[in-house]
C-alpha positions as CSV (number, residue, x, y, z in Angstrom):
1,M,118.4,85.3,85.7
2,S,114.8,85.5,87.3
3,S,112.7,88.6,86.9
4,L,112.9,89.1,90.6
5,E,116.6,89.0,90.5
6,S,116.7,91.3,87.6
7,N,114.4,93.8,89.4
8,I,116.8,93.8,92.5
9,R,119.7,94.5,90.5
10,R,118.3,97.3,88.5
11,A,117.5,98.9,92.1
12,L,120.9,98.1,93.3
13,D,122.8,99.5,90.0
14,I,121.1,103.0,91.3
15,L,122.1,102.6,94.9
16,I,125.3,100.8,95.1
17,P,127.7,103.6,94.1
18,K,126.2,105.8,96.7
19,I,126.0,103.0,99.4
20,Q,129.9,102.3,98.8
21,A,130.6,106.1,98.9
22,L,128.8,106.5,102.3
23,H,130.3,103.4,103.7
24,K,133.9,104.9,103.0
25,A,132.9,108.0,104.6
26,S,131.1,106.8,107.7
27,S,131.8,104.3,110.4
28,R,128.1,103.7,111.5
29,P,125.9,100.9,109.7
30,I,124.2,102.2,106.6
31,I,120.4,101.8,107.0
32,L,118.5,100.7,103.8
33,G,114.8,100.7,104.0
34,I,112.7,98.4,102.1
35,T,108.8,99.0,101.9
36,G,106.4,97.1,99.7
37,L,102.9,96.1,99.3
38,Q,101.6,92.8,100.6
39,G,102.5,90.1,98.3
40,S,105.1,92.1,96.5
41,G,108.0,90.0,97.9
42,K,109.7,92.7,100.2
43,S,111.1,89.9,102.5
44,T,112.6,88.0,99.7
45,W,114.0,91.3,98.4
46,A,115.7,92.0,101.7
47,S,117.3,88.6,102.0
48,L,118.4,88.6,98.5
49,I,120.0,92.1,98.7
50,V,121.9,90.9,101.9
51,G,123.2,88.0,99.8
52,L,124.3,90.1,96.9
53,L,125.9,92.8,99.0
54,A,128.1,90.2,100.5
55,S,128.9,88.0,97.6
56,E,129.5,90.9,95.0
57,Y,130.4,94.1,96.9
58,S,132.0,92.7,100.1
59,L,129.7,94.5,102.2
60,S,128.3,92.7,105.4
61,A,124.6,93.1,105.7
62,I,121.8,91.9,108.0
63,T,117.9,92.3,107.8
64,V,115.7,93.7,110.5
65,S,112.0,93.4,110.2
66,L,109.5,95.9,111.6
67,D,107.4,92.9,112.6
68,D,109.9,92.1,115.2
69,F,109.0,95.1,117.2
70,Y,105.5,94.2,117.8
71,K,104.2,94.8,121.5
72,T,104.0,91.8,123.6
73,H,100.9,89.6,123.5
74,D,99.6,91.5,126.6
75,G,100.4,94.8,124.8
76,L,98.6,93.7,121.8
77,V,95.5,92.5,123.8
78,A,95.5,95.8,125.6
79,R,95.6,97.8,122.4
80,R,92.8,95.8,121.0
81,E,90.6,96.2,124.2
82,Q,91.2,99.9,124.5
83,D,88.5,100.6,122.0
84,A,86.3,97.7,120.9
85,E,84.8,99.7,118.0
86,N,88.2,100.1,116.4
87,K,88.3,97.6,113.6
88,I,91.7,98.6,112.7
89,Y,93.3,97.4,115.9
90,R,91.6,94.0,115.9
91,T,94.8,92.4,114.7
92,R,98.6,93.4,114.9
93,G,100.0,95.3,112.0
94,Q,99.2,98.9,112.0
95,P,101.2,101.7,113.5
96,G,100.2,101.6,117.1
97,T,100.8,97.7,117.6
98,H,104.6,98.1,117.7
99,D,106.9,98.9,120.8
100,E,108.3,102.3,119.9
101,Q,110.7,102.5,122.6
102,L,112.0,99.0,122.1
103,A,112.4,100.1,118.3
104,A,114.2,103.3,119.1
105,Q,116.4,101.9,121.7
106,F,117.6,99.1,119.1
107,F,118.5,101.6,116.5
108,K,120.2,103.8,119.1
109,E,122.4,100.9,120.3
110,L,123.0,99.9,116.5
111,A,124.3,103.4,115.5
112,E,126.7,103.2,118.5
113,F,127.7,99.6,118.2
114,K,131.5,98.9,117.8
115,G,131.5,95.3,117.6
116,D,133.2,94.8,120.9
117,S,130.1,93.2,122.7
118,E,126.8,91.7,121.5
119,L,123.8,93.3,120.2
120,R,120.7,91.3,120.4
121,I,118.0,91.9,117.5
122,P,114.4,91.6,118.9
123,S,112.3,88.8,117.6
124,F,108.6,88.2,117.5
125,D,107.3,84.8,117.5
126,K,103.9,84.9,115.4
127,S,103.0,81.3,116.1
128,M,102.3,81.9,119.9
129,F,98.8,82.4,121.2
130,N,97.2,80.4,118.4
131,G,98.8,82.9,115.7
132,E,98.3,86.1,117.8
133,G,101.9,86.0,118.7
134,D,104.2,87.2,121.4
135,R,107.8,88.5,121.7
136,A,110.3,85.7,121.8
137,P,112.3,85.3,124.9
138,K,115.3,87.5,124.9
139,D,117.7,84.7,125.2
140,I,116.9,83.4,121.7
141,W,117.2,86.7,120.0
142,H,119.6,86.5,117.2
143,G,123.1,88.1,118.5
144,M,125.4,90.4,116.6
145,K,129.0,90.4,117.5
146,K,130.3,92.1,114.3
147,K,129.2,95.5,113.3
148,P,127.3,95.4,109.9
149,D,128.2,97.6,107.1
150,V,124.4,97.7,106.1
151,V,121.1,97.1,107.8
152,V,118.1,96.4,105.6
153,F,115.1,97.4,107.5
154,E,111.9,96.0,106.0
155,G,108.2,96.5,106.8
156,W,105.0,97.1,105.1
157,C,104.6,100.7,106.4
158,V,108.3,101.6,106.6
159,G,108.6,104.8,104.6
160,F,104.9,106.1,105.5
161,Q,104.8,109.5,107.0
162,P,101.9,111.2,108.9
163,L,99.5,113.5,107.1
164,A,97.9,116.7,108.2
165,R,94.4,116.1,109.9
166,S,93.0,117.8,107.0
167,D,94.4,115.6,104.5
168,V,93.2,112.3,106.3
169,E,89.7,113.9,106.5
170,E,89.9,114.7,102.9
171,K,91.1,111.0,102.1
172,H,88.3,109.6,104.2
173,K,85.6,111.8,102.4
174,L,87.1,110.7,99.0
175,A,86.8,107.0,99.9
176,I,83.2,107.5,101.0
177,A,82.3,109.0,97.7
178,G,84.0,106.1,96.1
179,K,86.8,108.0,94.5
180,L,89.9,106.3,95.9
181,P,91.3,103.1,94.0
182,V,89.8,100.6,96.4
183,N,87.9,103.0,99.0
184,T,88.8,101.0,102.2
185,P,89.3,104.1,104.6
186,A,85.4,104.3,104.2
187,Q,85.2,101.2,106.2
188,H,86.5,102.9,109.3
189,K,85.6,105.9,111.5
190,L,87.7,109.1,110.9
191,E,88.8,109.1,114.6
192,H,90.3,105.6,114.3
193,L,92.3,106.5,111.1
194,L,93.5,109.6,112.9
195,E,94.7,107.3,115.6
196,V,96.8,105.4,113.3
197,N,98.2,108.9,111.9
198,E,99.1,109.9,115.4
199,S,100.9,106.7,116.0
200,L,102.7,107.0,112.7
201,E,103.9,110.5,113.8
202,R,105.4,109.0,116.9
203,Y,107.1,106.1,114.9
204,C,108.6,108.8,112.4
205,E,109.9,110.8,115.3
206,A,111.4,107.8,117.2
207,F,112.8,105.7,114.6
208,M,111.0,105.6,111.3
209,G,111.2,108.9,109.8
210,P,113.6,110.0,106.9
211,Q,116.1,111.4,109.5
212,H,116.6,107.6,110.6
213,F,117.5,106.2,106.9
214,D,120.1,106.5,104.5
215,F,118.2,105.0,101.4
216,M,114.9,103.5,100.5
217,I,113.7,101.1,98.1
218,H,109.9,101.4,97.6
219,I,108.3,98.2,95.8
220,D,105.0,99.7,94.3
221,T,102.4,98.7,91.7
222,N,100.5,100.4,88.9
223,D,97.2,99.2,90.4
224,L,96.6,98.6,94.0
225,K,94.1,95.9,93.2
226,N,97.2,93.7,92.2
227,V,97.9,93.3,96.0
228,Y,94.7,91.1,96.4
229,K,95.8,89.0,93.3
230,W,99.4,88.4,94.7
231,R,98.3,87.6,98.3
232,L,95.9,85.2,96.9
233,E,98.5,83.3,94.7
234,Q,100.7,83.4,97.8
235,E,98.0,81.5,99.8
236,H,97.1,79.2,97.0
237,K,100.7,78.0,96.9
238,L,100.8,77.8,100.6
239,I,97.6,75.5,100.6
240,A,99.1,73.4,97.7
241,A,102.3,72.8,99.8
242,K,100.9,72.5,103.2
243,G,97.4,71.5,102.8
244,T,96.0,74.4,104.8
245,G,95.7,78.1,104.6
246,M,93.1,81.0,104.4
247,K,90.1,81.0,102.3
248,D,89.9,83.5,99.3
249,E,87.3,85.6,101.4
250,E,89.7,85.5,104.4
251,V,92.5,86.7,102.3
252,K,90.6,89.6,101.0
253,A,89.6,90.6,104.7
254,F,93.4,90.4,105.4
255,I,94.4,92.6,102.7
256,D,91.4,95.1,103.5
257,G,93.1,95.6,106.9
258,Y,96.4,97.1,105.3
259,M,94.7,98.9,102.3
260,P,93.5,102.0,104.3
261,G,97.3,102.6,104.9
262,Y,98.2,102.4,101.3
263,E,95.3,104.4,100.4
264,L,96.3,107.2,102.8
265,Y,100.0,107.2,102.7
266,L,101.4,105.9,99.4
267,E,100.7,109.1,97.6
268,K,103.3,111.0,99.7
269,L,105.7,108.2,99.6
270,R,105.6,108.2,95.7
271,E,106.5,111.7,95.8
272,G,109.7,111.0,97.6
273,F,110.6,109.9,101.3
274,F,113.6,112.1,101.5
275,Q,114.1,115.8,100.9
276,E,117.1,115.3,98.9
277,Q,117.1,113.5,95.4
278,G,118.8,110.4,94.7
279,R,118.4,108.4,97.9
280,Q,115.2,106.4,97.1
281,V,114.3,104.0,94.3
282,R,110.7,103.2,93.2
283,V,110.1,99.9,91.5
284,V,106.8,99.7,90.0
285,L,105.4,96.3,89.4
286,D,102.7,95.2,86.9
287,A,100.1,92.5,87.8
288,D,102.7,89.7,87.1
289,R,105.2,91.3,89.5
290,A,107.4,92.3,86.4
291,A,109.0,95.7,86.8
292,D,107.0,98.3,84.6
293,K,109.3,101.0,85.9
294,V,112.4,101.5,88.2
295,E,112.9,105.1,89.0
296,E,115.2,107.1,91.1
297,L,113.4,109.8,93.3
């Protein structure tokens, strides 16, 4: 058994009895969130969990990615051009670059889905417009005709919750003083960080707050700087396989775009996404992605 599969099984050992109990008590799909750092393997976790749920627990499951709810290309360009000084929104990824109404409508339809029609899952094509991406045509979205038992919803900022303005201000000051793990919030203006925070508040209300999930798996690390190492390893493997990829400095710049979110919001997520105990599992990875700790929150 690989270390990855071992990590997944340790997390599922905690959650499976609760998922099975809820499945017996409820007719709606169970929503399992998976949030993880760049390079931590969250997409692989999601796909492997779907397979294990089916093969070992007779639970039908599908994956849904936050990435597939991005705004259209025109919407992303409009967001980027709204404030040329805001470096956070130069590329897609941050809260504020997704179509909140599309996501909220999908999860509403999913909760009401009886399997007597077809429910289509939105899809975003990252290859369009030279990598800027665009929403895929609706006629090629994957369609569901059977209600799934479990929906695994994965994304890098799934599980993040907005902070009070004063807390964002304090984190920004700490970053400027060099007192955070990487200090990336200092690379941005406070008002731009607050804009992301306001977008996250809307997300949590519409489709991404604790009230919209049943369980959460958080793939974390004991040192945020590991994220740079993991993502570099991924890119080097890509270059070896395909002969092309980002340079090391481009990988760093890419991760720098996500790091302010980690430095702002991970602390709260580590304390617990839900008010109730027992619905979240935190998997803490070391530099080699081995599980240093698997804990129930």
